[in-house]
C-alpha positions in Angstrom: 0.0 21.6 -8.5 -2.7 18.9 -8.6 -4.1 17.6 -5.3 -2.3 14.5 -4.2 -5.0 11.9 -3.5 -6.3 8.4 -4.1 -9.5 7.2 -5.6 -12.5 7.0 -3.3 -14.7 9.0 -0.9 -14.6 12.5 0.4 -11.3 13.4 2.0 -11.1 13.8 5.8 -7.9 15.9 5.4 -7.7 18.3 2.6 -4.9 20.9 2.0 -5.1 23.4 -0.9 -2.1 25.5 -2.0 -0.7 25.3 1.6 2.1 27.7 2.2 4.0 28.7 5.3 6.7 31.4 5.3 8.7 32.3 8.4 10.2 35.7 8.9 13.9 35.8 10.1 14.5 39.5 10.4 14.1 40.9 6.9 14.5 37.5 5.3 11.4 35.4 4.3 12.1 31.7 4.8 9.5 29.4 3.0 9.0 26.1 4.9 6.1 24.8 3.0 5.4 25.9 -0.6 2.0 25.4 -2.3 1.2 21.9 -1.1 -2.1 20.4 -2.0 -3.0 16.9 -0.8 -6.0 14.9 0.3 -6.3 11.9 2.7 -9.4 9.7 2.8 -11.0 8.3 5.9 -9.2 5.2 7.1 -6.0 5.8 5.1 -2.5 5.4 6.5 -0.3 8.0 4.8 3.4 8.6 5.5 5.2 11.9 4.7 8.9 11.3 4.5 11.8 13.7 3.9 15.1 14.8 5.3 15.7 17.3 8.0 14.7 20.7 6.7 12.3 19.4 4.1 9.3 21.1 5.7 7.6 17.9 6.8 7.2 18.9 10.5 5.9 22.3 9.5 3.3 20.5 7.3 2.4 18.4 10.3 1.7 21.5 12.4 -0.3 23.0 9.7 -2.4 19.9 9.2 -2.9 19.6 12.9 -4.0 23.2 13.3 -1.1 23.9 15.6 0.1 26.8 13.4 -1.6 29.1 10.8 -0.8 28.9 7.1 0.5 32.0 5.3 -1.5 31.0 2.3 -3.9 28.3 1.3 -6.2 26.3 3.6 -6.6 23.1 5.6 -10.0 21.3 5.8 -10.5 18.7 8.5 -13.6 16.7 8.0 -15.2 19.6 6.1 -14.2 22.3 8.6 -11.8 25.1 7.4 -9.2 25.7 10.1 -8.6 29.3 8.8 -12.3 30.2 9.3 -12.4 29.0 12.9 -11.7 31.1 16.0 -8.9 29.9 18.3 -11.4 28.3 20.7 -13.2 26.5 17.8 -9.9 25.3 16.4 -8.8 24.0 19.8 -12.2 22.2 20.2 -11.8 20.6 16.7 -8.3 19.4 17.6 -9.5 17.9 20.9 -12.4 16.1 19.4 -11.1 15.0 16.0 -7.3 14.7 16.2 -5.0 12.6 18.4 -1.3 13.6 18.4 1.7 11.3 18.9 5.1 13.1 19.2 8.7 12.0 19.1 9.5 13.1 22.7 6.4 11.3 24.2 5.4 14.4 26.2 4.2 12.4 29.1 3.7 14.2 32.4 6.4 12.9 34.7 4.5 13.2 38.0 1.6 11.1 36.8 1.3 7.4 36.2 0.7 6.1 32.7 -3.0 5.8 33.7 -3.0 9.3 34.9 -1.5 10.6 31.6 -4.3 8.8 29.7 -7.0 10.0 32.1 -5.9 13.6 31.9 -5.9 13.5 28.1 -9.5 12.4 28.2 -10.5 15.1 30.7 -8.8 17.8 28.6 -10.7 16.6 25.6 -13.9 17.8 27.3 -15.8 14.6 26.6 -16.6 14.0 30.2 -17.7 17.6 31.0 -21.2 19.0 31.1 -24.6 17.3 31.5 -24.1 15.2 28.4 -20.6 14.2 29.3 -19.4 10.6 28.7 -17.1 9.0 31.2 -13.9 7.3 29.8 -14.7 3.9 28.5 -12.8 1.5 30.7 -13.5 -1.5 28.4 -12.1 0.5 25.5 -9.0 1.4 27.6 -8.6 -2.4 28.4 -8.7 -3.1 24.6 -6.1 -0.4 23.9 -3.9 -1.7 26.8 -4.0 -5.2 25.3 -3.4 -4.0 21.8 -0.5 -1.8 22.9 0.9 -4.4 25.3 0.9 -2.0 28.3 -1.2 -4.1 30.7 0.4 -4.1 34.1 2.4 -0.9 33.3 -0.4 1.6 33.8 0.5 2.3 37.5 4.1 3.2 36.6 5.4 6.7 36.1 7.2 7.5 32.8 10.6 7.3 34.5 9.8 3.7 35.3 9.0 2.8 31.7 11.2 2.0 28.8 11.2 4.3 25.8 9.1 1.9 23.8 6.6 1.6 26.7 6.4 5.4 27.0 5.6 5.7 23.3 2.9 3.1 23.5 1.4 4.9 26.5 1.5 8.1 24.4 -0.3 6.3 21.6 -3.0 5.1 24.1 -3.3 8.7 25.3 -3.9 9.8 21.7 -6.4 7.0 21.0 -8.5 7.1 24.2 -10.6 10.0 22.9 -11.5 8.0 19.7 -10.1 10.6 17.3 -11.0 10.4 13.7 -7.4 11.3 12.8 -4.1 10.3 14.3 -1.1 12.6 13.5 2.3 11.1 14.4 5.4 13.2 14.2 8.6 11.0 14.2 7.0 8.5 16.6 10.0 6.2 16.4 12.7 8.9 16.5 13.8 8.2 20.0 13.5 4.4 19.9 15.9 1.6 19.1 15.1 -0.7 16.1 13.1 -3.3 18.2 10.9 -0.7 19.8 10.6 1.2 16.6 9.2 -1.9 14.8 6.8 -2.5 17.7 5.4 1.0 17.7 5.0 1.0 13.9 3.1 -2.2 14.1 0.9 -0.7 16.9 0.1 2.3 14.7 -0.7 0.0 11.8 -2.9 -2.2 14.0 -4.8 0.8 15.4 -5.4 2.1 11.9 -6.8 -1.2 10.8 -8.8 -2.2 13.9 -10.0 1.2 15.1 -10.5 2.8 11.8 -8.6 6.0 12.5 -7.1 7.9 9.6 -3.3 7.9 10.3 -0.8 10.4 9.0 2.8 9.9 10.0 5.8 12.2 9.5 9.2 10.5 9.4 12.7 10.9 8.0 13.0 7.1 7.8 11.9 5.5 4.5 11.9 2.1 6.2 9.4 3.3 8.8 7.3 5.0 6.0 7.0 1.7 4.1 4.2 0.4 6.4 1.9 3.1 5.2 -0.6 2.6 2.3 0.7 5.8 0.6 4.1 7.5 0.9 4.5 11.2 0.0 8.1 12.4 -0.3 9.0 16.0 0.6 12.0 18.1 -0.3 12.5 21.9 -0.1 8.9 22.5 1.2 7.2 20.6 -1.6 5.8 17.1 -2.3 8.1 15.8 -5.1 6.7 12.3 -5.6 4.3 9.7 -4.3 4.6 5.9 -4.1 2.5 3.0 -2.7 3.6 1.7 0.6 3.5 -1.9 1.9 0.6 -1.3 4.3 -3.1 -1.2 3.8 -4.2 2.0 2.1 -7.5 1.9 4.0 -9.2 -0.2 6.7 -10.7 -3.2 5.1 
């Protein structure tokens, strides 16, 4: 199929004939079937589909968290398939920020501790040319995500919406070029879901990150600039969303 893209510059995410087949005993189960798509720098793209459509598998493929059976994924010109495990891990740490449905915050650390450890794991502060975490940037993120005054609290002391906003700050603190969000509102009520979606949209516009969000909810997907619909492991159609397609 043709590459799903929009007019403009060189894609920061490019998938070509992407296929993922899982083996269940002697049975081959195709989760993603020959998907080709391109996402330009600064875009906000939503991929929406029902449970079992393959959207989460596509998320893991685009984030380099699993290997494709066929096809390839290019992230900012680097081919995931051609990289060693160490190189792929380094690319993820430096170029991609992940936001997950279950928050994945460490329960024994404060919100600040969760953000700090994410920066340490990224490797940016290590070595003779390491750069300490930018506290002014963290202050900006805290204001933008409305978590000032909550950073000393542990996850158990935060609401679900606050935990997800901390998780977004954790993803953004390393200044990734790409933010991948997998069902970021899946565990939230309507009020907190709306707040988190607006935070993702604001970070896309103000910080310039390319944002790709996986969701089963068409209403959540509507904030994106482009919406790709998945079914049975394939992208079946594309529509324009209500959000900005690129940072203005």
